[in-house]
N, C-alpha and C positions, 0 to 999 in steps of 0.2 A: 554399590559397585558400578563403576563406569563401564560403558559399552565401548571397548577399544577397537581400533581399526586393525585390519590384517593387511600387511604390506603385500603388494602385488606388482608384477612387472608391467602392468598395463600402462600405456602412454598417458601423459597428462592431457586433460581436455581444457580447452579455452572457451571463451564465450562464443556462442554460435553466430550472433548477429552484429556485434559491435565492430565497425570498421576502424582501421587505424586512423588516428587524428592527422589532419593536414599539418604540414610543417609550420604554417603561420598560426596554427591554433594548438600547439603542442601541449599535451597534458602531462604535468610532472607527477610521477607516481613512484613511490619507493616501497619495495617489498619489505615485509617484516624481516628483521634480523633473524638469522638461522636459529638463534637460541631464544627467540621470543615467540610468544603465541598470541593469537587473536581469539578472544572469547566471544562467541555468539550466544545471546540469550534467545532461545527459540530456534527450532530447526527449520531452515528455509532452503529447500533443495535448489530452487532457481538461483539463489544467491551463491551457493556453494559451487554450482555448475559454472557460473559465470566467472568465478575467480580461480577455479581449479586450473593448475598449470601456470598461474601468474603469481602465486604466493608459494613459499617453500613447502615441500612435502611434510605433511603431519604438523603443520603450524596452527591449525584451527581446532579449537575445542568448542563443543556445543553443549549448552545447558538446556535440558528439556524435562518437562513434567513426566514422572513415571507413568502416569495413565496414558499420556499421549504417545510415549515410546511404545507402549503396548498396543494401543488402538491403531497407530500408523505403521506398526511392524518395523520399528527403527532399530531393532536390536543389532542388526548387521549393517546399519547405515554407514559406519566408519569405513567399510570396505568399498563403498561406492564412489568415493572421491579421494584422490591422492592427497589433497590438502588437509583432509579431516583426520585428526588423530583419534578422537574418542568423543562419545556422548556421555555426559555426566547427568544422572537423574537428580533433580531437585525441584521443589515447589517454587514457582515464581509468579504465577497468576494470582493477583490479590494476596500475595504472600511475600515475606522477607526471607524465605528459606534459602534463596540463592546467595544472599549475603554471607551466609555461614561458610560458603566455599572460598571466600576471598583469600584467606590465609593459605589454604591448601593449593589453590591455583597459582598464586604468586610464589609459593615456596618451591614448586616443581620447576617452573620456568618463568622468566619475567613476562608480564602481560603487557603487550603493546597497545591494545585497544579493546574496548567492549562495545559490541555492535548489537542493537536491537534487531533480531531476525524477524520478529512478528509483531503485530499490533498489540497483543496482550502482554508482550515482553517489554514494552517501552519503559514503564516505571522501574522494573527490576534492573534493566540494563543501566539506566541512569544512576540508580542508587549504588550499583556495584562499581560503576566507573568512579563515582565520588569516593567510595570507600578505598579504592585503589589509587586515588590521586590522579586520575586520568581525565582528559577532556570528555565532556558529554553534555546532554541536554540540561542538566541539573535536575535533581529529584522533584523540586517544586514545579518546574515547567512540565516535566513528564507527567506528573499527576494531573495537571490541568488538561493536557492533551488527551489523556485517557478518560476524562469525565466531562461530558459536554455541559453539565450544570456548572462545574467549576470554570470551564472554558468560557462560557457565556459571561460569568461574573467578572473574570479578570480582563477579558478583552473589551467588554463594554466600559469598564473603568478606565481602560487605556485608550479609549477613543475609537475603537474598531466598531464599525457598523454591524449590528446584530438584529435579527428579527425579534419581535416581541415573543416572550417565552415564559414557561412556568414548569417547574417540576410537578409531576403528577403521580398519584399513588393509587388511582383506581378510576373507574368509569365516571364517577361524579365529578372528579377534577377535570377530566377531558371535556365533559359536557359544559361545565361552568366556564372553562377557558375559551372554548370554541365559540360559544354564543351563537350557535347555528352553523358555523363553519364559514369558509373552508379552513382546514387545519392540518398540520403534520403531527403524527404521533410516532415516537421512536424511542428505542433504548438510548440511554445516555452513555453507556460504556460497553457497547458491543462493536461489531465490525462488519464490513462487506455488505452494508445495507440490510443486514439481518434485522427483521422486526420493524423496519421503517414502513409507514403507510401514509399515503396522501388521501385525505378525506375531503370530498367536495361539499358535503353537508353533514351535520351531526345532530342526531337525536339520541334518546336514551338507548335505543337498540343498537345503533351504529357505534356509540361510545362503548357499550359493553362488548361488542364484537371486536372493536379495535383494541381494547385493553387485553382481551383474551389472547388475540393473535400476537400482540407485541410482547406481552409479559411471558408467553409460553414459547417464544422463539428459542430454537436450540441449535447447537453446533457440536454434534457428537465427537468428531475427531479433533476439534480445535480447542476443547476445554477439558480439564480434569473432571473426575467424577465427584469430587468433594463439593459441597454447597458453596456457591459464589454469590456475592451481593450484586444485584442489578438495579439500576436507577432508570427512570423514564421521564421523558419530556413531552410536552405539547408545545408546538410553536406556530407562530403566524406562517401561513403558506405564502411564499414569495413567488413572483412571476418574473421571468426573464431568462436569457440564455445562461447556461452554466459553464463555469470555467474552474480550472485548478491552477495553482501556482506551486511549482516544484523549486525548492530553494535549498542550497547548501549554505550553512552558516558556520562561521568560525569566530568564537569569542564575541557573539552577539552581532557580528557584521555579516551581511549577506555577500557571499563571494561568487555565487552563480544563481541565476533564476531563469525560469521558463514559464510561460503561460500556455496552458492546454485548453483547447475548446472541447467541450464534452457534449455527447448526445445521450439522452436518457429515454428509456422506453415510456410511452404514455401509459396512463392507468394508475392504480393505487400503489404500486411498488416501483420506486424510482431507481431501477437497476440501470447501470450504464450500458449503452449499446455500442458506443465507440468513442474514440479520442483522436484529435488532430493537433499536431504541434510543429512549430510554434503557432499559436492561434493568430490568424490574420486580424490584427487590431490597429486602429488608428492611434496616433501618438498620445492623444489625451487619455484614452482608455488604458493604454499601456502604462502611462504614468500613474493612473489611479490605482492599478493593481500593484505597482511598485511601492506606492505609498502605503497601501493597505497591508502588504506582507511585512513591511518594516514596522508598522504600528503593532502588528501581531507579535513579532519577535520581541519588541520592547515590552509589550503588555505582559507576556508570559514569562519574561526573563530567560528565554531560551538562549543557551550559550553556544554549543557546538554540536553539529549533526546535520540531519536532513529534515525538511518539512514538506508536507504535502497538504496544502490548504485548499479547500473547496469553497467556491463562491457562487452566488447568483448575482448577475449584473442587473440591478434594478434602476429605475429612473434616478434614484439618489446616489447611485454608485455601487461598487462591489460590497455585497453583504455576506458576512461569514456564514457558511453552512456548518463546517467542521474542519478540524485540522489534525493530521497524524504526524508523529515524530519518528517515522521510520520510512524505509524505501516504500514507495507506493506499489500496490499490486497492479493488476490489469496490464502487465507488460509495459507500464509507462517508462520504466528505466530503460528498457530496450529501445523504446521510441526516442527517448532523449539521446541515447548513445548513437543511434542511427542518424538523427538530425544534426547533432553537434560534433560528432566524431570523438566522443568521450568514452570513458569507462567509469561510470559514476560509482559503481559498487566498490571498485578499488580506491577511488578518490575519497569515498566516505571513510574507508579504513584509515587512509592517511590523515584525514582531518581528526578522527577520533584518537589517533596516535600522536597528535601534535606535530605532524610533519608538514612542511610547506607543500602547497599544491598550486598548479597553474590551470586555469580554465578558460575556455573560449567565451567571448562576449556575445557572439551571434551564431546562429545556426547556418550550416552550409547547404541544407536541403530541408524538406518537410517530411514528416512521417505520420502514419495513421494506423489505427487498429479498428477492426469491426468484429464484434462478437456474433457468432453464428446462433441462429434460432431455428427451432423446428416445432411443428405442431405437437402438443402433448400427446404421449402415447408410447408404444413400443417401437423402437427403431427396426425397420425391416430392410433398409438399404441406404448406403452412403455412396454418393457418386460425385464426380467433378473435381476432386481434390487435385489430381495431377494437372487437370486443365487450368485450375486456378494458379498453381505454382508456376506455370509457364507464361503467365500474363506479364506484360511490362511492369517493372517496378515492384512486383510482389516478392517479398522477402520470406514470408512464412504463411503457410496454410495448414492448419492443424484441426482435426476433428477429435473431440474427446469422448465421443460415444460410438458404439458399434452395434451391429445387429443383435437384437435381443435385449438391449438395455432400455430402461425407461427414461423418457424425457418428461420433465415436469414443467408446469407453467412457471415463468420467472417470478420468484419472490425474493431472491437474493442473488449475489454474484456467483454463488456456487451452482446455480441452475443452468448456466450457459453451456452450449454444446461444442464450443470450439472458437477459433478466431483466425483472422487473416490480418497480415501486416503488409503495408506497402509504403514506398517512398517515391518522391518526385521533386521536381525543381520548384514547385509552388503549391500553395494550398489547394487550388482548384484541380490541378492535375492529380495530386495525391488522393484527394477525396474521390475523384472518378475512378482511379485505379483500385482503391480498396473496396469500393462498391461493386466494381466489375468482378473482383475476386470473390466477394460475398455471393453475388448472383450466380457464379459458376458452380457453387457447391450446393448439392441437394441432399437433405437428410429426410428421407421418407419415413413416416410412422404410420402404424395402424391405429 
């Protein structure tokens, strides 16, 4: 039984941070027809919040795992957004269960688009779109994007630069591949840096410890309770600045792209500390990223949707770390919207519905995010948030912890304590503003 929404007279809510596009960079967006629906595979509150009030009331249906509905207490989620009609329970993570809903969904109302709401939903969304005859990534491309073993194989064959790598099945494989180190050990099909480790040197003890930590990584609220199959990689450890490319693709052609400069915390767990976009790059490096993302699209056979590809810029050029086929996390879409005057989440729906879109070729300002850290322990005081919000260029200052909560050492993106977002006319100004906002907030722990 689906979890249906309850109509309420509350006003519609729009996106909190996306400015209206300038007239010379107008973004063409068409709301779904009143009798059509947009199907999301995976519940993404940030996405729904951003489009609420800009798509027809009750025009969105979400497919979510029954266990995740229970764990995340989503039974009444349909009442939280005017756009959301209902949540339909179905297996989709490493399962074809969601495909069984195709006839039921399209019989009730025409389906305009199928959107992957979460990382683990990418293959199911692509398969459902194919079954309904709608634009999408293609099931083959989606499967490659969700499995780094397959991604390494197809992109290397297509001329994309990859690190040396090997699938591993235990500590002995890590030890053999590393040959002393350094090495990266990570799951091939998880998300949010969960289980990823950077090892400076490897012996039998560190290999056994790395395998235990990587293979036992867990995400209670993000996955169903049934057994899932996980794969693991050991990779050459690359050195160089990190970047990501966010690209919108229509029928294999890139129609929008942005390069983001990334900051990662030092140590064994490469969790992102901040992002700045558009990255300040010279023309040659910009061209190298443009060529790399086009080679990736061609190699995977990706058709229509959004890509978030992560790279390390080595002496040889951009080298692929990984690539996702859904809207990136870390508020990167909010940063893109602030910098370019877009509303990417709505534009993605238009692309997946086969509608025309117009997108800016360049940014009108820069934007940046910095994630808040605190010493591990129990939070006893949070201060400086209002001060940070009043600083020049600061758009957002949010703390996700409060007194009495536990702060853990960063081992994945889920461990961060909040974030600040700032904008400015250039990269240097924006970087200074976001760091000033970060410094203004203090999270004291025992």
